[in-house]
TIRO-2110 file (N, C-alpha, C; in Angstrom, 1 decimal):
// TIRO-2110
1.2, -1.1, 0.1, N, 1, A
0.1, -0.2, -0.4, CA, 1, A
0.6, 1.4, 0.2, C, 1, A
1.5, 1.5, -1.2, N, 2, A
2.6, 2.5, -1.1, CA, 2, A
1.7, 4.2, -1.9, C, 2, A
0.4, 4.0, -2.2, N, 3, A
0.1, 4.6, -3.0, CA, 3, A
-0.7, 5.9, -2.0, C, 3, A
-0.8, 7.0, -2.2, N, 4, A
-1.7, 7.3, -1.2, CA, 4, A
-3.2, 8.2, -1.7, C, 4, A
-3.7, 7.8, -0.4, N, 5, A
-5.4, 8.1, -1.2, CA, 5, A
-5.7, 9.3, -0.4, C, 5, A
-6.1, 10.2, -1.4, N, 6, A
-6.4, 11.6, -1.4, CA, 6, A
-8.1, 11.8, -0.7, C, 6, A
-8.1, 12.3, 0.4, N, 7, A
-9.8, 12.6, 0.8, CA, 7, A
-10.4, 13.6, 0.4, C, 7, A
-11.4, 13.3, -0.6, N, 8, A
-12.5, 14.4, -0.9, CA, 8, A
-12.0, 15.7, -0.1, C, 8, A
-12.1, 15.8, 1.3, N, 9, A
-12.1, 17.0, 1.7, CA, 9, A
-10.8, 17.9, 1.6, C, 9, A
-9.9, 17.2, 1.7, N, 10, A
-8.4, 18.1, 1.9, CA, 10, A
-7.8, 18.1, 0.4, C, 10, A
-8.4, 18.3, -0.6, N, 11, A
-8.0, 18.5, -2.0, CA, 11, A
-6.9, 19.4, -1.6, C, 11, A
-7.5, 20.5, -1.1, N, 12, A
-6.6, 21.6, -1.3, CA, 12, A
-6.0, 22.3, -0.2, C, 12, A
-5.3, 21.2, 0.8, N, 13, A
-4.8, 21.5, 1.7, CA, 13, A
-3.1, 21.8, 1.2, C, 13, A
-2.4, 22.2, 1.7, N, 14, A
-0.7, 22.5, 1.4, CA, 14, A
0.0, 22.5, 2.9, C, 14, A
1.1, 21.8, 2.9, N, 15, A
1.7, 21.9, 4.2, CA, 15, A
2.4, 23.3, 3.9, C, 15, A
2.7, 23.8, 5.4, N, 16, A
3.3, 25.1, 5.5, CA, 16, A
4.7, 24.8, 5.1, C, 16, A
5.0, 25.9, 4.5, N, 17, A
6.7, 26.3, 4.2, CA, 17, A
7.5, 26.1, 5.3, C, 17, A
8.9, 25.2, 4.7, N, 18, A
9.7, 25.1, 6.0, CA, 18, A
10.0, 26.6, 6.3, C, 18, A
10.4, 26.7, 7.7, N, 19, A
11.2, 28.1, 8.1, CA, 19, A
12.2, 28.4, 7.0, C, 19, A
12.5, 29.8, 6.7, N, 20, A
13.6, 30.1, 6.3, CA, 20, A
15.2, 30.1, 7.2, C, 20, A
16.1, 29.7, 6.6, N, 21, A
17.4, 29.4, 7.1, CA, 21, A
17.8, 30.5, 7.5, C, 21, A
18.5, 30.7, 8.6, N, 22, A
19.1, 31.7, 9.2, CA, 22, A
20.9, 31.5, 9.4, C, 22, A
21.6, 32.2, 9.4, N, 23, A
22.9, 32.0, 9.5, CA, 23, A
22.9, 31.8, 10.8, C, 23, A
24.1, 30.5, 10.8, N, 24, A
24.5, 29.9, 12.2, CA, 24, A
25.3, 31.4, 13.0, C, 24, A
24.7, 30.9, 14.2, N, 25, A
25.4, 32.0, 15.4, CA, 25, A
26.8, 31.8, 15.8, C, 25, A
27.1, 30.5, 15.3, N, 26, A
28.3, 30.3, 16.6, CA, 26, A
28.2, 29.7, 17.4, C, 26, A
29.2, 29.4, 18.4, N, 27, A
29.4, 28.4, 19.5, CA, 27, A
28.9, 29.2, 20.5, C, 27, A
27.8, 28.8, 21.7, N, 28, A
27.7, 29.7, 22.8, CA, 28, A
27.0, 30.4, 22.7, C, 28, A
26.5, 30.7, 23.6, N, 29, A
25.3, 32.2, 24.1, CA, 29, A
25.9, 33.5, 23.7, C, 29, A
25.7, 34.5, 22.9, N, 30, A
26.2, 35.8, 22.8, CA, 30, A
26.5, 36.5, 23.8, C, 30, A
25.4, 36.1, 24.9, N, 31, A
25.3, 37.0, 25.8, CA, 31, A
26.4, 36.8, 26.9, C, 31, A
27.0, 35.6, 27.2, N, 32, A
28.3, 35.2, 27.9, CA, 32, A
29.3, 35.5, 27.1, C, 32, A
30.4, 36.4, 27.8, N, 33, A
31.8, 37.0, 27.3, CA, 33, A
32.5, 36.5, 28.6, C, 33, A
33.9, 36.4, 28.0, N, 34, A
35.2, 36.1, 28.9, CA, 34, A
35.5, 37.6, 29.4, C, 34, A
36.7, 37.7, 30.3, N, 35, A
37.1, 38.7, 30.5, CA, 35, A
37.8, 39.7, 29.0, C, 35, A
38.3, 38.9, 28.0, N, 36, A
38.5, 39.9, 26.8, CA, 36, A
37.5, 40.3, 25.8, C, 36, A
36.4, 39.7, 26.4, N, 37, A
35.2, 40.2, 25.3, CA, 37, A
34.6, 39.0, 24.4, C, 37, A
35.4, 37.8, 24.3, N, 38, A
35.2, 36.8, 23.7, CA, 38, A
33.8, 35.8, 24.0, C, 38, A
33.3, 34.9, 23.1, N, 39, A
32.0, 34.6, 23.6, CA, 39, A
32.9, 33.0, 24.0, C, 39, A
31.5, 32.4, 25.1, N, 40, A
32.1, 31.6, 25.7, CA, 40, A
31.7, 30.6, 25.9, C, 40, A
31.2, 29.1, 25.8, N, 41, A
29.9, 28.3, 25.8, CA, 41, A
30.1, 27.8, 27.1, C, 41, A
28.7, 27.8, 27.3, N, 42, A
28.3, 27.1, 28.8, CA, 42, A
28.5, 25.9, 28.6, C, 42, A
28.6, 25.1, 27.5, N, 43, A
28.7, 23.8, 27.9, CA, 43, A
29.7, 23.5, 26.4, C, 43, A
31.0, 23.8, 26.8, N, 44, A
31.9, 23.5, 25.4, CA, 44, A
31.5, 22.3, 24.9, C, 44, A
31.6, 20.9, 25.7, N, 45, A
31.6, 19.6, 25.2, CA, 45, A
30.0, 19.1, 24.8, C, 45, A
29.3, 20.1, 24.6, N, 46, A
27.9, 19.7, 24.2, CA, 46, A
27.2, 19.4, 22.8, C, 46, A
26.1, 19.3, 22.2, N, 47, A
26.3, 18.9, 21.0, CA, 47, A
26.8, 19.9, 19.9, C, 47, A
27.5, 19.6, 18.6, N, 48, A
28.2, 20.4, 18.1, CA, 48, A
27.2, 21.0, 16.9, C, 48, A
27.9, 22.4, 16.7, N, 49, A
26.9, 23.1, 15.9, CA, 49, A
26.2, 22.4, 14.6, C, 49, A
25.4, 22.5, 14.3, N, 50, A
25.0, 22.1, 13.0, CA, 50, A
24.1, 20.7, 12.9, C, 50, A
24.1, 20.2, 14.1, N, 51, A
23.9, 18.9, 14.0, CA, 51, A
22.1, 19.1, 15.2, C, 51, A
21.3, 18.5, 14.4, N, 52, A
19.7, 18.8, 14.5, CA, 52, A
19.4, 17.7, 16.2, C, 52, A
18.2, 18.7, 16.8, N, 53, A
18.2, 17.8, 17.7, CA, 53, A
16.9, 16.4, 17.4, C, 53, A
17.6, 15.2, 18.1, N, 54, A
16.8, 14.1, 17.9, CA, 54, A
15.2, 14.3, 18.2, C, 54, A
15.0, 15.1, 19.0, N, 55, A
13.1, 15.1, 19.2, CA, 55, A
12.9, 15.9, 18.1, C, 55, A
13.5, 16.9, 17.7, N, 56, A
12.8, 17.8, 16.3, CA, 56, A
13.2, 16.6, 15.2, C, 56, A
13.7, 15.9, 15.0, N, 57, A
13.8, 15.3, 13.8, CA, 57, A
12.2, 14.2, 13.8, C, 57, A
12.7, 13.5, 15.1, N, 58, A
11.6, 12.6, 15.4, CA, 58, A
9.9, 13.2, 14.9, C, 58, A
9.9, 14.9, 15.7, N, 59, A
8.3, 15.4, 15.3, CA, 59, A
8.3, 15.6, 13.9, C, 59, A
9.5, 16.1, 13.3, N, 60, A
9.5, 16.6, 11.3, CA, 60, A
9.1, 15.1, 11.1, C, 60, A
9.5, 14.1, 11.5, N, 61, A
9.6, 12.8, 10.7, CA, 61, A
7.9, 12.9, 10.9, C, 61, A
7.1, 12.7, 11.8, N, 62, A
5.7, 12.6, 12.6, CA, 62, A
4.7, 13.3, 11.8, C, 62, A
5.2, 14.5, 11.6, N, 63, A
4.7, 15.4, 11.0, CA, 63, A
4.4, 15.0, 9.2, C, 63, A
5.7, 14.7, 8.7, N, 64, A
5.4, 14.6, 7.4, CA, 64, A
4.8, 12.9, 6.9, C, 64, A
4.8, 12.0, 7.9, N, 65, A
3.9, 11.2, 7.4, CA, 65, A
2.3, 11.2, 7.9, C, 65, A
2.1, 12.3, 8.7, N, 66, A
0.6, 12.5, 9.3, CA, 66, A
0.1, 12.4, 7.9, C, 66, A
0.0, 13.0, 6.7, N, 67, A
-1.2, 13.1, 5.5, CA, 67, A
-0.9, 11.7, 5.3, C, 67, A
-0.1, 11.1, 5.3, N, 68, A
-0.7, 9.5, 4.6, CA, 68, A
-1.1, 8.8, 5.7, C, 68, A
-1.0, 9.1, 7.1, N, 69, A
-1.3, 8.4, 8.1, CA, 69, A
-2.9, 8.5, 7.9, C, 69, A
-3.6, 9.8, 7.9, N, 70, A
-5.0, 10.3, 7.4, CA, 70, A
-5.4, 9.4, 6.6, C, 70, A
-4.9, 9.4, 5.3, N, 71, A
-5.2, 9.2, 4.2, CA, 71, A
-5.9, 7.3, 4.5, C, 71, A
-4.6, 6.8, 4.8, N, 72, A
-5.0, 5.7, 4.9, CA, 72, A
-6.2, 5.2, 6.0, C, 72, A
-6.2, 5.9, 6.9, N, 73, A
-7.4, 5.7, 7.9, CA, 73, A
-8.4, 6.3, 7.4, C, 73, A
-8.8, 7.4, 6.6, N, 74, A
-10.0, 7.6, 6.3, CA, 74, A
-10.3, 6.1, 4.4, C, 74, A
-9.6, 6.0, 4.3, N, 75, A
-9.7, 5.0, 3.2, CA, 75, A
-10.2, 3.3, 4.0, C, 75, A
-9.7, 3.0, 5.1, N, 76, A
-9.6, 2.2, 5.8, CA, 76, A
-11.3, 2.2, 6.2, C, 76, A
-11.8, 3.5, 6.6, N, 77, A
-13.2, 3.8, 7.4, CA, 77, A
-14.1, 3.7, 5.9, C, 77, A
-13.8, 4.1, 4.7, N, 78, A
-14.4, 4.1, 3.7, CA, 78, A
-14.6, 3.0, 3.1, C, 78, A
-13.6, 1.8, 3.8, N, 79, A
-13.7, 0.6, 3.3, CA, 79, A
-14.9, -0.7, 4.0, C, 79, A
-15.3, 0.0, 5.4, N, 80, A
-16.0, -0.6, 6.6, CA, 80, A
-15.2, -0.9, 7.6, C, 80, A
-14.1, -0.3, 7.7, N, 81, A
-13.6, -0.5, 9.3, CA, 81, A
-14.2, 0.1, 10.3, C, 81, A
-14.7, -0.5, 11.3, N, 82, A
-15.6, 0.6, 11.9, CA, 82, A
-14.4, 0.8, 13.1, C, 82, A
-13.3, 0.4, 13.2, N, 83, A
-12.6, 1.3, 14.2, CA, 83, A
-12.1, 2.3, 13.6, C, 83, A
-11.5, 2.3, 11.9, N, 84, A
-11.0, 3.2, 11.8, CA, 84, A
-12.0, 4.5, 11.3, C, 84, A
-13.2, 3.9, 11.0, N, 85, A
-14.2, 4.9, 11.2, CA, 85, A
-14.4, 5.8, 12.5, C, 85, A
-14.4, 5.0, 13.6, N, 86, A
-14.5, 5.9, 15.3, CA, 86, A
-13.4, 6.8, 15.0, C, 86, A
-12.3, 6.2, 15.0, N, 87, A
-11.0, 7.4, 15.0, CA, 87, A
-11.3, 8.5, 14.4, C, 87, A
-11.7, 8.6, 13.0, N, 88, A
-12.1, 9.3, 12.1, CA, 88, A
-13.1, 10.4, 12.6, C, 88, A
-13.9, 10.1, 12.7, N, 89, A
-15.4, 10.4, 13.5, CA, 89, A
-15.0, 11.1, 15.1, C, 89, A
-14.3, 10.4, 15.7, N, 90, A
-13.7, 11.3, 16.9, CA, 90, A
-12.8, 12.5, 16.5, C, 90, A
-12.5, 12.4, 15.9, N, 91, A
-11.1, 13.5, 15.5, CA, 91, A
-11.5, 14.7, 14.4, C, 91, A
-12.8, 14.3, 13.8, N, 92, A
-13.4, 15.3, 12.7, CA, 92, A
-14.7, 16.0, 13.7, C, 92, A
-15.5, 15.0, 13.9, N, 93, A
-16.9, 15.7, 14.2, CA, 93, A
-16.7, 15.9, 15.9, C, 93, A
-17.2, 17.3, 16.0, N, 94, A
-17.0, 17.7, 17.6, CA, 94, A
-18.1, 16.7, 17.8, C, 94, A
-17.8, 16.7, 19.6, N, 95, A
-18.7, 16.1, 20.6, CA, 95, A
-20.0, 17.1, 21.0, C, 95, A
-20.8, 15.9, 21.0, N, 96, A
-22.2, 16.5, 21.2, CA, 96, A
-22.6, 16.8, 22.7, C, 96, A
-22.6, 17.8, 22.7, N, 97, A
-22.9, 18.2, 24.4, CA, 97, A
-24.5, 18.0, 25.1, C, 97, A
-24.8, 17.4, 26.2, N, 98, A
-26.1, 17.6, 26.2, CA, 98, A
-26.6, 19.3, 26.7, C, 98, A
-27.9, 20.0, 26.3, N, 99, A
-28.0, 20.9, 26.6, CA, 99, A
-29.4, 20.8, 27.2, C, 99, A
-29.8, 21.8, 28.1, N, 100, A
-31.2, 21.6, 28.8, CA, 100, A
-31.8, 22.8, 28.0, C, 100, A
-33.3, 22.4, 27.5, N, 101, A
-34.0, 23.1, 26.5, CA, 101, A
-34.6, 24.7, 27.7, C, 101, A
-34.8, 25.4, 27.0, N, 102, A
-35.1, 26.7, 27.4, CA, 102, A
-36.6, 26.4, 27.7, C, 102, A
-36.9, 27.2, 28.9, N, 103, A
-38.5, 26.9, 29.4, CA, 103, A
-38.5, 28.1, 29.8, C, 103, A
-40.1, 28.5, 29.8, N, 104, A
-40.8, 29.8, 30.6, CA, 104, A
-41.9, 29.2, 31.5, C, 104, A
-41.6, 29.4, 32.7, N, 105, A
-42.8, 29.4, 33.5, CA, 105, A
-42.4, 30.7, 34.5, C, 105, A
-43.8, 30.6, 35.5, N, 106, A
-43.5, 31.8, 36.8, CA, 106, A
-43.2, 31.3, 37.7, C, 106, A
-42.1, 32.2, 38.2, N, 107, A
-41.0, 31.9, 39.3, CA, 107, A
-41.0, 33.4, 40.2, C, 107, A
-41.0, 33.6, 41.4, N, 108, A
-40.8, 34.8, 41.8, CA, 108, A
-39.5, 34.5, 42.9, C, 108, A
-38.5, 35.3, 42.4, N, 109, A
-37.2, 34.9, 43.0, CA, 109, A
-37.5, 35.4, 44.3, C, 109, A
-38.1, 36.7, 44.4, N, 110, A
-38.3, 37.4, 46.0, CA, 110, A
-39.3, 36.3, 46.7, C, 110, A
-39.4, 35.5, 46.8, N, 111, A
-40.9, 34.4, 47.2, CA, 111, A
-39.3, 33.8, 48.4, C, 111, A
-40.1, 33.0, 49.8, N, 112, A
-39.3, 32.5, 50.3, CA, 112, A
-38.5, 31.0, 49.5, C, 112, A
-37.5, 30.7, 49.7, N, 113, A
-36.9, 29.3, 48.8, CA, 113, A
-38.0, 28.3, 49.1, C, 113, A
-38.5, 27.8, 50.0, N, 114, A
-39.5, 26.7, 50.3, CA, 114, A
-40.8, 26.6, 48.6, C, 114, A
-41.1, 28.5, 48.8, N, 115, A
-42.3, 28.5, 47.6, CA, 115, A
-41.7, 28.5, 46.3, C, 115, A
-40.6, 28.7, 46.3, N, 116, A
-39.9, 28.6, 44.9, CA, 116, A
-39.6, 27.4, 44.4, C, 116, A
-39.1, 26.6, 45.5, N, 117, A
-38.7, 25.3, 45.1, CA, 117, A
-40.3, 24.4, 44.7, C, 117, A
-41.1, 24.9, 45.8, N, 118, A
-42.5, 24.2, 45.3, CA, 118, A
-43.5, 24.9, 43.9, C, 118, A
-43.0, 25.4, 43.5, N, 119, A
-42.9, 26.5, 41.9, CA, 119, A
-42.8, 25.4, 41.0, C, 119, A
-41.4, 25.2, 41.0, N, 120, A
-40.3, 24.2, 40.3, CA, 120, A
-41.4, 22.9, 40.2, C, 120, A
-41.6, 22.2, 41.2, N, 121, A
-42.0, 21.2, 41.2, CA, 121, A
-43.5, 21.4, 40.6, C, 121, A
-44.5, 22.1, 41.3, N, 122, A
-45.6, 22.4, 40.3, CA, 122, A
-45.4, 22.4, 38.8, C, 122, A
-44.5, 22.7, 38.5, N, 123, A
-44.0, 23.2, 37.0, CA, 123, A
-44.1, 21.7, 36.5, C, 123, A
-43.0, 20.9, 37.2, N, 124, A
-43.0, 19.4, 36.6, CA, 124, A
-43.9, 18.8, 36.7, C, 124, A
-45.1, 18.7, 37.6, N, 125, A
-46.4, 18.1, 38.1, CA, 125, A
-47.3, 18.5, 36.6, C, 125, A
-47.1, 19.7, 36.5, N, 126, A
-48.0, 20.2, 35.3, CA, 126, A
-47.4, 19.9, 33.7, C, 126, A
-46.3, 19.3, 34.1, N, 127, A
-45.4, 18.8, 32.6, CA, 127, A
-44.8, 20.3, 31.8, C, 127, A
-45.0, 21.7, 32.9, N, 128, A
-44.1, 22.9, 32.1, CA, 128, A
-42.5, 22.4, 31.7, C, 128, A
-41.8, 22.0, 32.8, N, 129, A
-40.7, 21.6, 33.5, CA, 129, A
-40.1, 19.8, 33.3, C, 129, A
-39.1, 20.0, 32.5, N, 130, A
-38.8, 18.0, 32.7, CA, 130, A
-37.8, 17.9, 34.1, C, 130, A
-38.0, 16.9, 34.4, N, 131, A
-37.2, 16.5, 35.6, CA, 131, A
-35.9, 17.1, 35.9, C, 131, A
-34.9, 16.8, 34.7, N, 132, A
-34.1, 17.2, 34.5, CA, 132, A
-33.4, 18.9, 34.8, C, 132, A
-34.7, 19.5, 34.0, N, 133, A
-34.5, 21.0, 34.1, CA, 133, A
-34.9, 21.1, 35.3, C, 133, A
-35.7, 20.8, 35.9, N, 134, A
-36.1, 21.0, 37.2, CA, 134, A
-35.4, 20.9, 38.3, C, 134, A
-34.4, 19.9, 38.0, N, 135, A
-33.3, 19.8, 39.0, CA, 135, A
-32.1, 20.6, 38.9, C, 135, A
-31.9, 21.3, 37.6, N, 136, A
-31.2, 22.2, 37.6, CA, 136, A
-31.5, 23.6, 37.8, C, 136, A
-32.6, 24.2, 38.1, N, 137, A
-33.3, 25.4, 38.6, CA, 137, A
-33.1, 25.2, 40.3, C, 137, A
-33.4, 24.1, 40.5, N, 138, A
-33.7, 23.7, 42.2, CA, 138, A
-32.4, 23.8, 42.5, C, 138, A
-31.1, 23.4, 41.7, N, 139, A
-29.7, 23.5, 42.3, CA, 139, A
-29.6, 24.8, 41.8, C, 139, A
-30.0, 26.0, 41.3, N, 140, A
-29.5, 27.5, 40.9, CA, 140, A
-30.5, 28.2, 42.4, C, 140, A
-31.5, 27.5, 42.6, N, 141, A
-32.3, 28.5, 43.6, CA, 141, A
-31.3, 28.5, 45.1, C, 141, A
-30.5, 26.7, 45.1, N, 142, A
-30.0, 26.7, 46.3, CA, 142, A
-28.6, 27.3, 46.6, C, 142, A
-28.1, 27.3, 45.0, N, 143, A
-27.1, 28.5, 44.9, CA, 143, A
-27.8, 29.7, 45.6, C, 143, A
-28.5, 30.6, 45.0, N, 144, A
-29.1, 31.7, 45.2, CA, 144, A
-29.4, 32.0, 46.9, C, 144, A
-30.0, 30.9, 47.4, N, 145, A
-30.5, 30.9, 49.1, CA, 145, A
-28.7, 31.1, 49.6, C, 145, A
-27.5, 30.1, 49.4, N, 146, A
-26.5, 30.0, 50.0, CA, 146, A
-26.0, 31.6, 49.8, C, 146, A
-25.8, 32.1, 48.8, N, 147, A
-25.5, 34.0, 48.4, CA, 147, A
-25.9, 34.9, 49.3, C, 147, A
-27.5, 34.5, 49.4, N, 148, A
-28.5, 35.2, 50.4, CA, 148, A
-28.1, 35.1, 51.9, C, 148, A
-27.7, 34.2, 52.0, N, 149, A
-27.4, 33.7, 53.6, CA, 149, A
-25.9, 34.2, 53.7, C, 149, A
-25.1, 34.5, 52.8, N, 150, A
-23.9, 34.6, 53.0, CA, 150, A
-23.9, 36.2, 53.3, C, 150, A
-24.7, 37.2, 52.4, N, 151, A
-24.8, 38.4, 52.7, CA, 151, A
-25.6, 38.7, 53.7, C, 151, A
-26.6, 38.2, 54.3, N, 152, A
-27.2, 38.3, 55.5, CA, 152, A
-26.5, 38.0, 56.7, C, 152, A
-25.4, 37.3, 56.7, N, 153, A
-24.6, 36.8, 57.8, CA, 153, A
-23.8, 38.2, 57.7, C, 153, A
-23.2, 38.5, 56.7, N, 154, A
-22.4, 39.8, 57.1, CA, 154, A
-23.1, 40.9, 57.5, C, 154, A
-24.1, 41.0, 57.2, N, 155, A
-25.2, 42.2, 57.5, CA, 155, A
-24.6, 42.2, 59.4, C, 155, A
-25.3, 40.9, 59.4, N, 156, A
-25.5, 40.8, 60.9, CA, 156, A
-24.2, 40.8, 61.7, C, 156, A
-23.3, 40.5, 61.2, N, 157, A
-21.7, 40.6, 61.7, CA, 157, A
-21.4, 42.6, 61.8, C, 157, A
-21.8, 43.1, 60.3, N, 158, A
-21.5, 44.3, 60.6, CA, 158, A
-22.2, 44.9, 61.7, C, 158, A
-23.4, 44.5, 61.7, N, 159, A
-24.2, 45.0, 62.9, CA, 159, A
-24.0, 44.9, 63.9, C, 159, A
-23.7, 43.7, 64.6, N, 160, A
-23.0, 43.6, 65.6, CA, 160, A
-21.6, 44.1, 66.3, C, 160, A
-21.0, 44.9, 65.2, N, 161, A
-19.7, 45.1, 65.6, CA, 161, A
-19.9, 46.7, 65.7, C, 161, A
-20.6, 47.1, 64.9, N, 162, A
-21.5, 48.7, 64.8, CA, 162, A
-21.8, 48.6, 66.7, C, 162, A
-22.6, 47.9, 67.2, N, 163, A
-23.3, 47.7, 68.3, CA, 163, A
-22.0, 47.8, 69.2, C, 163, A
-21.4, 46.8, 69.1, N, 164, A
-19.9, 46.9, 69.9, CA, 164, A
-19.3, 48.0, 70.1, C, 164, A
-19.1, 48.3, 69.0, N, 165, A
-18.2, 49.8, 69.0, CA, 165, A
-18.9, 50.8, 69.5, C, 165, A
-20.2, 51.0, 69.4, N, 166, A
-20.9, 52.2, 69.9, CA, 166, A
-21.4, 52.3, 71.4, C, 166, A
-20.8, 50.8, 72.2, N, 167, A
-20.9, 50.7, 73.7, CA, 167, A
-19.5, 51.1, 74.2, C, 167, A
-18.5, 50.5, 73.2, N, 168, A
-17.5, 50.8, 73.9, CA, 168, A
-17.0, 52.0, 74.1, C, 168, A
END
């Protein structure tokens, strides 16, 4: 299987051109200078100049072969290989996330918490709300109640501190 199978959706793809080579700097860090002002290598026995990094070579080789790998996977998927099809579909299509439906019903957020939860449960009983949506709303009501309780506690502590300071 030496021939390449071009997928129909990738016919206009062109690889990124390789970077333009720059002039070699010479050995060592140009910021390091000895007493005479000459550059000194921090690792004089390190990798010789001009020898590429092995990790860079491996990455470049993988990128060069990537188009062939994708073409083979798509070809196998088109032949009926379900594993190849699953891999292609997982990487190409975005995952579907559950979304709660939008609902409209009367809810008085200034009412006591128990009345708000009762209104949500009444909405479920009347078929206005799905149970999972009602659960989200009740969790939101609980979060609102926690915020309100924190605000009330802060106000009570401030009032107690003012009363204490007034007596002192």
